Biopython code that builds the backbone (N, CA, C, O; Angstrom):
import numpy as np
from Bio.PDB.StructureBuilder import StructureBuilder

atoms = [
    (1, "MET", "N", (6.242, -5.964, -14.671)),
    (1, "MET", "CA", (5.060, -5.400, -15.318)),
    (1, "MET", "C", (4.240, -6.538, -15.912)),
    (1, "MET", "O", (4.781, -7.561, -16.329)),
    (2, "ILE", "N", (2.961, -6.346, -15.941)),
    (2, "ILE", "CA", (2.034, -7.337, -16.487)),
    (2, "ILE", "C", (2.074, -7.239, -18.011)),
    (2, "ILE", "O", (2.054, -6.132, -18.550)),
    (3, "ALA", "N", (2.130, -8.349, -18.705)),
    (3, "ALA", "CA", (2.188, -8.338, -20.161)),
    (3, "ALA", "C", (0.919, -7.756, -20.752)),
    (3, "ALA", "O", (-0.179, -8.014, -20.257)),
    (4, "ALA", "N", (1.066, -6.969, -21.810)),
    (4, "ALA", "CA", (-0.074, -6.284, -22.432)),
    (4, "ALA", "C", (-1.153, -7.262, -22.864)),
    (4, "ALA", "O", (-2.344, -6.987, -22.719)),
    (5, "GLU", "N", (-0.737, -8.401, -23.394)),
    (5, "GLU", "CA", (-1.741, -9.351, -23.872)),
    (5, "GLU", "C", (-2.526, -9.969, -22.717)),
    (5, "GLU", "O", (-3.644, -10.442, -22.921)),
    (6, "ASN", "N", (-1.970, -9.973, -21.525)),
    (6, "ASN", "CA", (-2.652, -10.543, -20.374)),
    (6, "ASN", "C", (-3.506, -9.529, -19.615)),
    (6, "ASN", "O", (-4.574, -9.884, -19.115)),
    (7, "ILE", "N", (-3.066, -8.294, -19.519)),
    (7, "ILE", "CA", (-3.796, -7.314, -18.712)),
    (7, "ILE", "C", (-5.175, -7.032, -19.289)),
    (7, "ILE", "O", (-6.102, -6.724, -18.540)),
    (8, "ARG", "N", (-5.330, -7.129, -20.596)),
    (8, "ARG", "CA", (-6.651, -6.896, -21.196)),
    (8, "ARG", "C", (-7.657, -7.943, -20.728)),
    (8, "ARG", "O", (-8.860, -7.681, -20.713)),
    (9, "ASP", "N", (-7.178, -9.123, -20.349)),
    (9, "ASP", "CA", (-8.065, -10.166, -19.838)),
    (9, "ASP", "C", (-8.692, -9.782, -18.504)),
    (9, "ASP", "O", (-9.654, -10.418, -18.073)),
    (10, "TRP", "N", (-8.171, -8.765, -17.850)),
    (10, "TRP", "CA", (-8.660, -8.349, -16.538)),
    (10, "TRP", "C", (-9.771, -7.311, -16.621)),
    (10, "TRP", "O", (-10.266, -6.864, -15.587)),
    (11, "ARG", "N", (-10.176, -6.916, -17.831)),
    (11, "ARG", "CA", (-11.283, -5.957, -17.962)),
    (11, "ARG", "C", (-12.500, -6.479, -17.216)),
    (11, "ARG", "O", (-12.855, -7.654, -17.309)),
    (12, "GLY", "N", (-13.134, -5.569, -16.469)),
    (12, "GLY", "CA", (-14.318, -5.931, -15.699)),
    (12, "GLY", "C", (-14.007, -6.401, -14.293)),
    (12, "GLY", "O", (-14.923, -6.556, -13.486)),
    (13, "HIS", "N", (-12.734, -6.634, -13.972)),
    (13, "HIS", "CA", (-12.342, -7.035, -12.618)),
    (13, "HIS", "C", (-12.176, -5.799, -11.736)),
    (13, "HIS", "O", (-12.008, -4.685, -12.233)),
    (14, "ASP", "N", (-12.226, -6.010, -10.433)),
    (14, "ASP", "CA", (-12.028, -4.921, -9.478)),
    (14, "ASP", "C", (-10.596, -4.396, -9.558)),
    (14, "ASP", "O", (-9.653, -5.137, -9.835)),
    (15, "VAL", "N", (-10.467, -3.092, -9.305)),
    (15, "VAL", "CA", (-9.163, -2.464, -9.135)),
    (15, "VAL", "C", (-9.111, -1.991, -7.693)),
    (15, "VAL", "O", (-10.025, -1.318, -7.217)),
    (16, "VAL", "N", (-8.039, -2.346, -7.002)),
    (16, "VAL", "CA", (-7.907, -1.988, -5.589)),
    (16, "VAL", "C", (-6.619, -1.198, -5.375)),
    (16, "VAL", "O", (-5.685, -1.260, -6.176)),
    (17, "ASP", "N", (-6.600, -0.447, -4.262)),
    (17, "ASP", "CA", (-5.406, 0.318, -3.912)),
    (17, "ASP", "C", (-4.471, -0.545, -3.062)),
    (17, "ASP", "O", (-4.799, -1.698, -2.782)),
    (18, "PRO", "N", (-3.307, -0.014, -2.642)),
    (18, "PRO", "CA", (-2.362, -0.840, -1.876)),
    (18, "PRO", "C", (-2.934, -1.415, -0.577)),
    (18, "PRO", "O", (-2.461, -2.445, -0.097)),
    (19, "ASP", "N", (-3.950, -0.755, -0.006)),
    (19, "ASP", "CA", (-4.575, -1.240, 1.223)),
    (19, "ASP", "C", (-5.738, -2.189, 0.963)),
    (19, "ASP", "O", (-6.390, -2.636, 1.907)),
    (20, "GLY", "N", (-6.006, -2.501, -0.292)),
    (20, "GLY", "CA", (-7.082, -3.419, -0.633)),
    (20, "GLY", "C", (-8.445, -2.777, -0.777)),
    (20, "GLY", "O", (-9.438, -3.485, -0.941)),
    (21, "HIS", "N", (-8.524, -1.437, -0.721)),
    (21, "HIS", "CA", (-9.803, -0.742, -0.890)),
    (21, "HIS", "C", (-10.181, -0.713, -2.373)),
    (21, "HIS", "O", (-9.376, -0.333, -3.223)),
    (22, "LYS", "N", (-11.411, -1.117, -2.663)),
    (22, "LYS", "CA", (-11.867, -1.125, -4.053)),
    (22, "LYS", "C", (-12.000, 0.305, -4.562)),
    (22, "LYS", "O", (-12.633, 1.151, -3.931)),
    (23, "ILE", "N", (-11.386, 0.555, -5.723)),
    (23, "ILE", "CA", (-11.480, 1.854, -6.378)),
    (23, "ILE", "C", (-12.614, 1.836, -7.387)),
    (23, "ILE", "O", (-13.404, 2.777, -7.456)),
    (24, "GLY", "N", (-12.696, 0.769, -8.169)),
    (24, "GLY", "CA", (-13.701, 0.645, -9.218)),
    (24, "GLY", "C", (-13.416, -0.591, -10.043)),
    (24, "GLY", "O", (-12.843, -1.563, -9.551)),
    (25, "THR", "N", (-13.824, -0.546, -11.313)),
    (25, "THR", "CA", (-13.703, -1.682, -12.216)),
    (25, "THR", "C", (-12.796, -1.316, -13.388)),
    (25, "THR", "O", (-12.917, -0.232, -13.958)),
    (26, "LEU", "N", (-11.891, -2.221, -13.744)),
    (26, "LEU", "CA", (-10.984, -1.977, -14.867)),
    (26, "LEU", "C", (-11.777, -1.885, -16.162)),
    (26, "LEU", "O", (-12.546, -2.785, -16.500)),
    (27, "GLU", "N", (-11.578, -0.781, -16.885)),
    (27, "GLU", "CA", (-12.304, -0.579, -18.135)),
    (27, "GLU", "C", (-11.401, -0.765, -19.347)),
    (27, "GLU", "O", (-11.743, -1.521, -20.256)),
    (28, "SER", "N", (-10.257, -0.090, -19.377)),
    (28, "SER", "CA", (-9.372, -0.233, -20.528)),
    (28, "SER", "C", (-7.924, 0.040, -20.161)),
    (28, "SER", "O", (-7.613, 0.505, -19.064)),
    (29, "ILE", "N", (-7.053, -0.262, -21.107)),
    (29, "ILE", "CA", (-5.611, -0.104, -20.937)),
    (29, "ILE", "C", (-5.117, 0.907, -21.966)),
    (29, "ILE", "O", (-5.538, 0.895, -23.123)),
    (30, "TYR", "N", (-4.225, 1.773, -21.526)),
    (30, "TYR", "CA", (-3.550, 2.712, -22.412)),
    (30, "TYR", "C", (-2.072, 2.363, -22.408)),
    (30, "TYR", "O", (-1.461, 2.229, -21.347)),
    (31, "VAL", "N", (-1.499, 2.216, -23.596)),
    (31, "VAL", "CA", (-0.087, 1.873, -23.706)),
    (31, "VAL", "C", (0.721, 3.111, -24.053)),
    (31, "VAL", "O", (0.212, 4.065, -24.641)),
    (32, "ASP", "N", (1.992, 3.073, -23.675)),
    (32, "ASP", "CA", (2.950, 4.106, -24.048)),
    (32, "ASP", "C", (3.250, 3.890, -25.526)),
    (32, "ASP", "O", (3.680, 2.804, -25.913)),
    (33, "THR", "N", (3.029, 4.903, -26.353)),
    (33, "THR", "CA", (3.205, 4.737, -27.796)),
    (33, "THR", "C", (4.663, 4.560, -28.196)),
    (33, "THR", "O", (4.942, 4.086, -29.297)),
    (34, "VAL", "N", (5.594, 4.930, -27.327)),
    (34, "VAL", "CA", (7.017, 4.758, -27.626)),
    (34, "VAL", "C", (7.429, 3.301, -27.423)),
    (34, "VAL", "O", (8.104, 2.720, -28.272)),
    (35, "SER", "N", (7.024, 2.716, -26.302)),
    (35, "SER", "CA", (7.464, 1.358, -25.966)),
    (35, "SER", "C", (6.395, 0.286, -26.196)),
    (35, "SER", "O", (6.703, -0.905, -26.160)),
    (36, "ASP", "N", (5.153, 0.689, -26.429)),
    (36, "ASP", "CA", (4.012, -0.211, -26.611)),
    (36, "ASP", "C", (3.786, -1.100, -25.384)),
    (36, "ASP", "O", (3.350, -2.244, -25.513)),
    (37, "THR", "N", (4.082, -0.573, -24.206)),
    (37, "THR", "CA", (3.844, -1.302, -22.960)),
    (37, "THR", "C", (2.675, -0.662, -22.221)),
    (37, "THR", "O", (2.448, 0.540, -22.361)),
    (38, "PRO", "N", (1.928, -1.439, -21.437)),
    (38, "PRO", "CA", (0.826, -0.876, -20.655)),
    (38, "PRO", "C", (1.367, 0.196, -19.715)),
    (38, "PRO", "O", (2.355, -0.024, -19.015)),
    (39, "PHE", "N", (0.715, 1.353, -19.703)),
    (39, "PHE", "CA", (1.221, 2.470, -18.913)),
    (39, "PHE", "C", (0.157, 3.031, -17.972)),
    (39, "PHE", "O", (0.451, 3.331, -16.815)),
    (40, "PHE", "N", (-1.065, 3.174, -18.454)),
    (40, "PHE", "CA", (-2.189, 3.642, -17.650)),
    (40, "PHE", "C", (-3.372, 2.718, -17.874)),
    (40, "PHE", "O", (-3.439, 1.987, -18.862)),
    (41, "CYS", "N", (-4.300, 2.768, -16.934)),
    (41, "CYS", "CA", (-5.574, 2.099, -17.123)),
    (41, "CYS", "C", (-6.671, 3.113, -16.833)),
    (41, "CYS", "O", (-6.430, 4.139, -16.197)),
    (42, "THR", "N", (-7.871, 2.818, -17.302)),
    (42, "THR", "CA", (-9.024, 3.597, -16.869)),
    (42, "THR", "C", (-9.868, 2.699, -15.993)),
    (42, "THR", "O", (-10.003, 1.498, -16.227)),
    (43, "ILE", "N", (-10.434, 3.330, -14.969)),
    (43, "ILE", "CA", (-11.218, 2.627, -13.968)),
    (43, "ILE", "C", (-12.591, 3.267, -13.916)),
    (43, "ILE", "O", (-12.705, 4.487, -13.792)),
    (44, "THR", "N", (-13.629, 2.459, -14.009)),
    (44, "THR", "CA", (-14.995, 2.963, -13.907)),
    (44, "THR", "C", (-15.308, 3.227, -12.441)),
    (44, "THR", "O", (-15.212, 2.331, -11.603)),
    (45, "VAL", "N", (-15.685, 4.470, -12.140)),
    (45, "VAL", "CA", (-16.035, 4.871, -10.778)),
    (45, "VAL", "C", (-17.338, 5.663, -10.809)),
    (45, "VAL", "O", (-17.796, 6.085, -11.872)),
    (46, "GLY", "N", (-17.926, 5.859, -9.638)),
    (46, "GLY", "CA", (-19.112, 6.691, -9.523)),
    (46, "GLY", "C", (-20.376, 5.901, -9.296)),
    (46, "GLY", "O", (-20.371, 4.671, -9.251)),
    (47, "LEU", "N", (-21.449, 6.633, -9.156)),
    (47, "LEU", "CA", (-22.769, 6.043, -8.967)),
    (47, "LEU", "C", (-23.297, 5.497, -10.282)),
    (47, "LEU", "O", (-22.863, 5.939, -11.346)),
    (48, "PRO", "N", (-24.224, 4.545, -10.235)),
    (48, "PRO", "CA", (-24.741, 3.977, -11.483)),
    (48, "PRO", "C", (-25.286, 5.016, -12.467)),
    (48, "PRO", "O", (-25.252, 4.793, -13.677)),
    (49, "THR", "N", (-25.779, 6.129, -11.969)),
    (49, "THR", "CA", (-26.326, 7.146, -12.862)),
    (49, "THR", "C", (-25.301, 8.194, -13.278)),
    (49, "THR", "O", (-25.572, 9.011, -14.158)),
    (50, "ARG", "N", (-24.122, 8.175, -12.650)),
    (50, "ARG", "CA", (-23.080, 9.167, -12.967)),
    (50, "ARG", "C", (-21.701, 8.531, -13.004)),
    (50, "ARG", "O", (-20.817, 8.923, -12.242)),
    (51, "ARG", "N", (-21.513, 7.584, -13.856)),
    (51, "ARG", "CA", (-20.222, 6.898, -13.959)),
    (51, "ARG", "C", (-19.253, 7.740, -14.790)),
    (51, "ARG", "O", (-19.656, 8.510, -15.662)),
    (52, "ARG", "N", (-17.966, 7.568, -14.491)),
    (52, "ARG", "CA", (-16.902, 8.217, -15.255)),
    (52, "ARG", "C", (-15.686, 7.304, -15.232)),
    (52, "ARG", "O", (-15.629, 6.356, -14.450)),
    (53, "LEU", "N", (-14.733, 7.587, -16.074)),
    (53, "LEU", "CA", (-13.503, 6.811, -16.154)),
    (53, "LEU", "C", (-12.356, 7.674, -15.653)),
    (53, "LEU", "O", (-12.125, 8.768, -16.167)),
    (54, "VAL", "N", (-11.634, 7.180, -14.645)),
    (54, "VAL", "CA", (-10.463, 7.873, -14.131)),
    (54, "VAL", "C", (-9.214, 7.124, -14.578)),
    (54, "VAL", "O", (-9.244, 5.915, -14.805)),
    (55, "PHE", "N", (-8.128, 7.858, -14.698)),
    (55, "PHE", "CA", (-6.862, 7.286, -15.154)),
    (55, "PHE", "C", (-5.967, 6.963, -13.971)),
    (55, "PHE", "O", (-5.917, 7.716, -12.999)),
    (56, "ALA", "N", (-5.257, 5.836, -14.054)),
    (56, "ALA", "CA", (-4.305, 5.435, -13.015)),
    (56, "ALA", "C", (-3.118, 4.740, -13.674)),
    (56, "ALA", "O", (-3.296, 3.944, -14.596)),
    (57, "PRO", "N", (-1.900, 5.040, -13.202)),
    (57, "PRO", "CA", (-0.712, 4.380, -13.749)),
    (57, "PRO", "C", (-0.675, 2.894, -13.397)),
    (57, "PRO", "O", (-1.215, 2.472, -12.375)),
    (58, "LEU", "N", (-0.039, 2.123, -14.249)),
    (58, "LEU", "CA", (0.091, 0.686, -14.024)),
    (58, "LEU", "C", (1.460, 0.288, -13.481)),
    (58, "LEU", "O", (1.684, -0.890, -13.205)),
    (59, "MET", "N", (2.389, 1.247, -13.321)),
    (59, "MET", "CA", (3.696, 0.907, -12.768)),
    (59, "MET", "C", (3.500, 0.332, -11.366)),
    (59, "MET", "O", (2.795, 0.917, -10.544)),
    (60, "GLY", "N", (4.114, -0.795, -11.103)),
    (60, "GLY", "CA", (4.012, -1.428, -9.800)),
    (60, "GLY", "C", (2.725, -2.205, -9.581)),
    (60, "GLY", "O", (2.487, -2.691, -8.475)),
    (61, "ALA", "N", (1.884, -2.336, -10.610)),
    (61, "ALA", "CA", (0.621, -3.068, -10.468)),
    (61, "ALA", "C", (0.884, -4.564, -10.322)),
    (61, "ALA", "O", (1.869, -5.094, -10.837)),
    (62, "SER", "N", (-0.017, -5.229, -9.608)),
    (62, "SER", "CA", (0.049, -6.685, -9.467)),
    (62, "SER", "C", (-1.364, -7.243, -9.540)),
    (62, "SER", "O", (-2.340, -6.514, -9.365)),
    (63, "VAL", "N", (-1.464, -8.524, -9.797)),
    (63, "VAL", "CA", (-2.783, -9.149, -9.907)),
    (63, "VAL", "C", (-2.994, -10.132, -8.770)),
    (63, "VAL", "O", (-2.057, -10.772, -8.294)),
    (64, "GLY", "N", (-4.244, -10.235, -8.349)),
    (64, "GLY", "CA", (-4.651, -11.197, -7.340)),
    (64, "GLY", "C", (-5.687, -12.119, -7.937)),
    (64, "GLY", "O", (-5.875, -12.126, -9.153)),
    (65, "PRO", "N", (-6.367, -12.903, -7.109)),
    (65, "PRO", "CA", (-7.340, -13.876, -7.621)),
    (65, "PRO", "C", (-8.448, -13.258, -8.484)),
    (65, "PRO", "O", (-8.850, -13.858, -9.480)),
    (66, "ALA", "N", (-8.937, -12.096, -8.126)),
    (66, "ALA", "CA", (-10.014, -11.478, -8.905)),
    (66, "ALA", "C", (-9.892, -9.966, -8.916)),
    (66, "ALA", "O", (-10.895, -9.256, -8.989)),
    (67, "TYR", "N", (-8.650, -9.469, -8.842)),
    (67, "TYR", "CA", (-8.468, -8.020, -8.801)),
    (67, "TYR", "C", (-7.117, -7.621, -9.374)),
    (67, "TYR", "O", (-6.200, -8.433, -9.497)),
    (68, "LEU", "N", (-7.031, -6.355, -9.715)),
    (68, "LEU", "CA", (-5.789, -5.721, -10.112)),
    (68, "LEU", "C", (-5.450, -4.718, -9.021)),
    (68, "LEU", "O", (-6.247, -3.828, -8.725)),
    (69, "LYS", "N", (-4.282, -4.855, -8.425)),
    (69, "LYS", "CA", (-3.863, -3.937, -7.363)),
    (69, "LYS", "C", (-2.881, -2.934, -7.948)),
    (69, "LYS", "O", (-1.849, -3.309, -8.505)),
    (70, "ILE", "N", (-3.219, -1.640, -7.812)),
    (70, "ILE", "CA", (-2.329, -0.599, -8.306)),
    (70, "ILE", "C", (-1.593, 0.039, -7.136)),
    (70, "ILE", "O", (-1.926, -0.194, -5.974)),
    (71, "HIS", "N", (-0.611, 0.829, -7.454)),
    (71, "HIS", "CA", (0.301, 1.393, -6.459)),
    (71, "HIS", "C", (-0.203, 2.711, -5.851)),
    (71, "HIS", "O", (0.474, 3.281, -4.996)),
    (72, "TYR", "N", (-1.357, 3.201, -6.265)),
    (72, "TYR", "CA", (-1.851, 4.515, -5.849)),
    (72, "TYR", "C", (-3.097, 4.389, -4.991)),
    (72, "TYR", "O", (-3.879, 3.451, -5.146)),
    (73, "SER", "N", (-3.278, 5.354, -4.073)),
    (73, "SER", "CA", (-4.404, 5.307, -3.140)),
    (73, "SER", "C", (-5.734, 5.590, -3.843)),
    (73, "SER", "O", (-5.783, 6.234, -4.891)),
    (74, "LYS", "N", (-6.787, 5.097, -3.240)),
    (74, "LYS", "CA", (-8.138, 5.307, -3.750)),
    (74, "LYS", "C", (-8.436, 6.789, -3.884)),
    (74, "LYS", "O", (-8.987, 7.219, -4.897)),
    (75, "ASP", "N", (-8.078, 7.579, -2.873)),
    (75, "ASP", "CA", (-8.347, 9.022, -2.918)),
    (75, "ASP", "C", (-7.612, 9.698, -4.070)),
    (75, "ASP", "O", (-8.193, 10.523, -4.775)),
    (76, "GLN", "N", (-6.341, 9.357, -4.267)),
    (76, "GLN", "CA", (-5.574, 9.972, -5.347)),
    (76, "GLN", "C", (-6.158, 9.608, -6.702)),
    (76, "GLN", "O", (-6.241, 10.459, -7.587)),
    (77, "VAL", "N", (-6.558, 8.369, -6.876)),
    (77, "VAL", "CA", (-7.120, 7.932, -8.152)),
    (77, "VAL", "C", (-8.468, 8.604, -8.400)),
    (77, "VAL", "O", (-8.733, 9.056, -9.514)),
    (78, "LYS", "N", (-9.312, 8.676, -7.390)),
    (78, "LYS", "CA", (-10.634, 9.283, -7.587)),
    (78, "LYS", "C", (-10.546, 10.770, -7.927)),
    (78, "LYS", "O", (-11.470, 11.321, -8.525)),
    (79, "ASP", "N", (-9.427, 11.433, -7.547)),
    (79, "ASP", "CA", (-9.217, 12.842, -7.876)),
    (79, "ASP", "C", (-8.497, 13.036, -9.208)),
    (79, "ASP", "O", (-8.243, 14.170, -9.614)),
    (80, "ALA", "N", (-8.168, 11.949, -9.884)),
    (80, "ALA", "CA", (-7.420, 12.010, -11.140)),
    (80, "ALA", "C", (-8.281, 12.570, -12.274)),
    (80, "ALA", "O", (-9.508, 12.567, -12.182)),
    (81, "PRO", "N", (-7.640, 13.048, -13.338)),
    (81, "PRO", "CA", (-8.395, 13.462, -14.518)),
    (81, "PRO", "C", (-9.284, 12.323, -14.996)),
    (81, "PRO", "O", (-8.916, 11.152, -14.897)),
    (82, "SER", "N", (-10.453, 12.673, -15.513)),
    (82, "SER", "CA", (-11.404, 11.653, -15.939)),
    (82, "SER", "C", (-12.050, 12.031, -17.261)),
    (82, "SER", "O", (-11.955, 13.169, -17.721)),
    (83, "ILE", "N", (-12.705, 11.052, -17.856)),
    (83, "ILE", "CA", (-13.483, 11.260, -19.072)),
    (83, "ILE", "C", (-14.833, 10.571, -18.872)),
    (83, "ILE", "O", (-14.989, 9.743, -17.975)),
    (84, "ASP", "N", (-15.792, 10.915, -19.704)),
    (84, "ASP", "CA", (-17.075, 10.222, -19.682)),
    (84, "ASP", "C", (-16.868, 8.767, -20.096)),
    (84, "ASP", "O", (-15.870, 8.437, -20.738)),
    (85, "THR", "N", (-17.801, 7.907, -19.732)),
    (85, "THR", "CA", (-17.663, 6.486, -20.057)),
    (85, "THR", "C", (-17.623, 6.230, -21.558)),
    (85, "THR", "O", (-17.084, 5.214, -21.996)),
    (86, "ASP", "N", (-18.179, 7.127, -22.343)),
    (86, "ASP", "CA", (-18.097, 6.992, -23.804)),
    (86, "ASP", "C", (-17.175, 8.061, -24.391)),
    (86, "ASP", "O", (-17.194, 8.321, -25.594)),
    (87, "GLY", "N", (-16.363, 8.680, -23.517)),
    (87, "GLY", "CA", (-15.469, 9.751, -23.944)),
    (87, "GLY", "C", (-14.121, 9.255, -24.417)),
    (87, "GLY", "O", (-13.852, 8.057, -24.498)),
    (88, "GLU", "N", (-13.283, 10.236, -24.726)),
    (88, "GLU", "CA", (-11.951, 9.942, -25.239)),
    (88, "GLU", "C", (-10.984, 10.957, -24.642)),
    (88, "GLU", "O", (-11.332, 12.125, -24.471)),
    (89, "LEU", "N", (-9.789, 10.519, -24.332)),
    (89, "LEU", "CA", (-8.747, 11.406, -23.835)),
    (89, "LEU", "C", (-8.161, 12.145, -25.025)),
    (89, "LEU", "O", (-7.575, 11.534, -25.918)),
    (90, "LEU", "N", (-8.320, 13.456, -25.034)),
    (90, "LEU", "CA", (-7.804, 14.258, -26.137)),
    (90, "LEU", "C", (-6.296, 14.443, -25.989)),
    (90, "LEU", "O", (-5.767, 14.434, -24.877)),
    (91, "ALA", "N", (-5.617, 14.608, -27.109)),
    (91, "ALA", "CA", (-4.153, 14.734, -27.102)),
    (91, "ALA", "C", (-3.689, 15.872, -26.210)),
    (91, "ALA", "O", (-2.690, 15.728, -25.506)),
    (92, "ASP", "N", (-4.382, 16.992, -26.222)),
    (92, "ASP", "CA", (-3.940, 18.127, -25.408)),
    (92, "ASP", "C", (-4.283, 17.981, -23.927)),
    (92, "ASP", "O", (-3.963, 18.864, -23.132)),
    (93, "GLN", "N", (-4.923, 16.888, -23.551)),
    (93, "GLN", "CA", (-5.229, 16.615, -22.143)),
    (93, "GLN", "C", (-4.317, 15.552, -21.535)),
    (93, "GLN", "O", (-4.356, 15.325, -20.326)),
    (94, "GLU", "N", (-3.503, 14.903, -22.352)),
    (94, "GLU", "CA", (-2.643, 13.833, -21.848)),
    (94, "GLU", "C", (-1.721, 14.313, -20.730)),
    (94, "GLU", "O", (-1.529, 13.609, -19.739)),
    (95, "TRP", "N", (-1.153, 15.501, -20.883)),
    (95, "TRP", "CA", (-0.201, 16.013, -19.890)),
    (95, "TRP", "C", (-0.826, 16.074, -18.504)),
    (95, "TRP", "O", (-0.130, 15.865, -17.510)),
    (96, "SER", "N", (-2.145, 16.360, -18.412)),
    (96, "SER", "CA", (-2.788, 16.497, -17.097)),
    (96, "SER", "C", (-2.839, 15.167, -16.350)),
    (96, "SER", "O", (-2.786, 15.144, -15.121)),
    (97, "VAL", "N", (-2.939, 14.072, -17.080)),
    (97, "VAL", "CA", (-2.945, 12.749, -16.453)),
    (97, "VAL", "C", (-1.568, 12.469, -15.848)),
    (97, "VAL", "O", (-1.466, 12.029, -14.703)),
    (98, "PHE", "N", (-0.532, 12.721, -16.609)),
    (98, "PHE", "CA", (0.837, 12.533, -16.117)),
    (98, "PHE", "C", (1.108, 13.463, -14.937)),
    (98, "PHE", "O", (1.682, 13.046, -13.931)),
    (99, "ASP", "N", (0.695, 14.716, -15.061)),
    (99, "ASP", "CA", (0.944, 15.719, -14.029)),
    (99, "ASP", "C", (0.278, 15.340, -12.704)),
    (99, "ASP", "O", (0.865, 15.545, -11.641)),
    (100, "HIS", "N", (-0.926, 14.798, -12.753)),
    (100, "HIS", "CA", (-1.641, 14.414, -11.531)),
    (100, "HIS", "C", (-0.827, 13.419, -10.702)),
    (100, "HIS", "O", (-0.843, 13.469, -9.472)),
    (101, "TYR", "N", (-0.127, 12.530, -11.372)),
    (101, "TYR", "CA", (0.658, 11.505, -10.681)),
    (101, "TYR", "C", (2.145, 11.885, -10.590)),
    (101, "TYR", "O", (2.978, 11.071, -10.189)),
    (102, "LYS", "N", (2.462, 13.121, -10.964)),
    (102, "LYS", "CA", (3.849, 13.625, -10.903)),
    (102, "LYS", "C", (4.799, 12.764, -11.739)),
    (102, "LYS", "O", (5.925, 12.482, -11.329)),
    (103, "LEU", "N", (4.328, 12.358, -12.908)),
    (103, "LEU", "CA", (5.133, 11.576, -13.839)),
    (103, "LEU", "C", (5.602, 12.489, -14.966)),
    (103, "LEU", "O", (4.864, 13.384, -15.378)),
    (104, "PRO", "N", (6.811, 12.279, -15.470)),
    (104, "PRO", "CA", (7.296, 13.127, -16.562)),
    (104, "PRO", "C", (6.478, 12.895, -17.835)),
    (104, "PRO", "O", (6.115, 11.766, -18.164)),
    (105, "PHE", "N", (6.202, 13.980, -18.532)),
    (105, "PHE", "CA", (5.437, 13.892, -19.776)),
    (105, "PHE", "C", (6.248, 14.487, -20.905)),
    (105, "PHE", "O", (6.700, 15.630, -20.827)),
    (106, "GLU", "N", (6.430, 13.703, -21.956)),
    (106, "GLU", "CA", (7.115, 14.171, -23.152)),
    (106, "GLU", "C", (6.349, 13.667, -24.363)),
    (106, "GLU", "O", (6.345, 12.468, -24.640)),
    (107, "PRO", "N", (5.691, 14.584, -25.097)),
    (107, "PRO", "CA", (5.019, 14.144, -26.319)),
    (107, "PRO", "C", (6.059, 13.720, -27.352)),
    (107, "PRO", "O", (7.249, 13.987, -27.184)),
    (108, "GLY", "N", (5.619, 13.070, -28.402)),
    (108, "GLY", "CA", (6.535, 12.663, -29.463)),
    (108, "GLY", "C", (7.221, 13.860, -30.089)),
    (108, "GLY", "O", (6.776, 14.996, -29.925)),
    (109, "ALA", "N", (8.296, 13.608, -30.801)),
    (109, "ALA", "CA", (9.098, 14.672, -31.414)),
    (109, "ALA", "C", (8.267, 15.567, -32.331)),
    (109, "ALA", "O", (8.542, 16.762, -32.445)),
    (110, "ARG", "N", (7.280, 15.013, -32.968)),
    (110, "ARG", "CA", (6.418, 15.791, -33.862)),
    (110, "ARG", "C", (5.042, 15.999, -33.248)),
    (110, "ARG", "O", (4.062, 16.205, -33.965)),
    (111, "GLY", "N", (4.966, 15.946, -31.922)),
    (111, "GLY", "CA", (3.706, 16.170, -31.232)),
    (111, "GLY", "C", (2.790, 14.964, -31.179)),
    (111, "GLY", "O", (1.606, 15.102, -30.875)),
    (112, "GLU", "N", (3.322, 13.774, -31.473)),
    (112, "GLU", "CA", (2.490, 12.573, -31.465)),
    (112, "GLU", "C", (1.948, 12.317, -30.052)),
    (112, "GLU", "O", (2.492, 12.788, -29.054)),
    (113, "ARG", "N", (0.884, 11.573, -30.016)),
    (113, "ARG", "CA", (0.277, 11.191, -28.743)),
    (113, "ARG", "C", (1.227, 10.310, -27.967)),
    (113, "ARG", "O", (2.024, 9.571, -28.546)),
    (114, "ARG", "N", (1.137, 10.392, -26.661)),
    (114, "ARG", "CA", (1.974, 9.557, -25.783)),
    (114, "ARG", "C", (1.231, 8.294, -25.375)),
    (114, "ARG", "O", (1.858, 7.273, -25.091)),
    (115, "LEU", "N", (-0.117, 8.350, -25.342)),
    (115, "LEU", "CA", (-0.917, 7.208, -24.895)),
    (115, "LEU", "C", (-1.856, 6.749, -26.006)),
    (115, "LEU", "O", (-2.406, 7.562, -26.750)),
    (116, "ALA", "N", (-2.027, 5.443, -26.103)),
    (116, "ALA", "CA", (-2.964, 4.860, -27.049)),
    (116, "ALA", "C", (-3.814, 3.830, -26.334)),
    (116, "ALA", "O", (-3.295, 3.002, -25.585)),
    (117, "ARG", "N", (-5.100, 3.875, -26.555)),
    (117, "ARG", "CA", (-6.012, 2.924, -25.908)),
    (117, "ARG", "C", (-5.942, 1.577, -26.621)),
    (117, "ARG", "O", (-5.909, 1.509, -27.850)),
    (118, "ARG", "N", (-5.920, 0.501, -25.822)),
    (118, "ARG", "CA", (-5.894, -0.859, -26.385)),
    (118, "ARG", "C", (-7.077, -1.636, -25.899)),
    (118, "ARG", "O", (-7.239, -2.802, -26.258)),
]
sb = StructureBuilder()
sb.init_structure("model")
sb.init_model(0)
sb.init_chain("A")
sb.init_seg("    ")
for serial, (resi, resn, name, xyz) in enumerate(atoms, 1):
    if name == "N":
        sb.init_residue(resn, " ", resi, " ")
    sb.init_atom(name, np.array(xyz, "f"), 0.0, 1.0, " ", f" {name:<3s}", serial, name[0])
structure = sb.get_structure()
């Protein structure tokens, strides 16, 4: 896994799928609040007049000369839950991001958030 302090340096770089197809641009990192490790990223996608941020897991991600390569296809990522570019992922919407990628979701024991933006 890429260290949290290093992955933030990749903001603004291209994000590509396993086949090298550009998905969009890395916007931010969300860490798992239990382990404080990078878990998801948001990627800016869409037309210049209708941009949105889609969520993609960082498990299996690797870096290249000017890109971040994730383990998921462009089509799967573009169909992922999204927020507006100035939006925020609400606590009751976190499960949908995990569900889209078939990842287990467990909120904190007292209902705490699972993801935190860094």
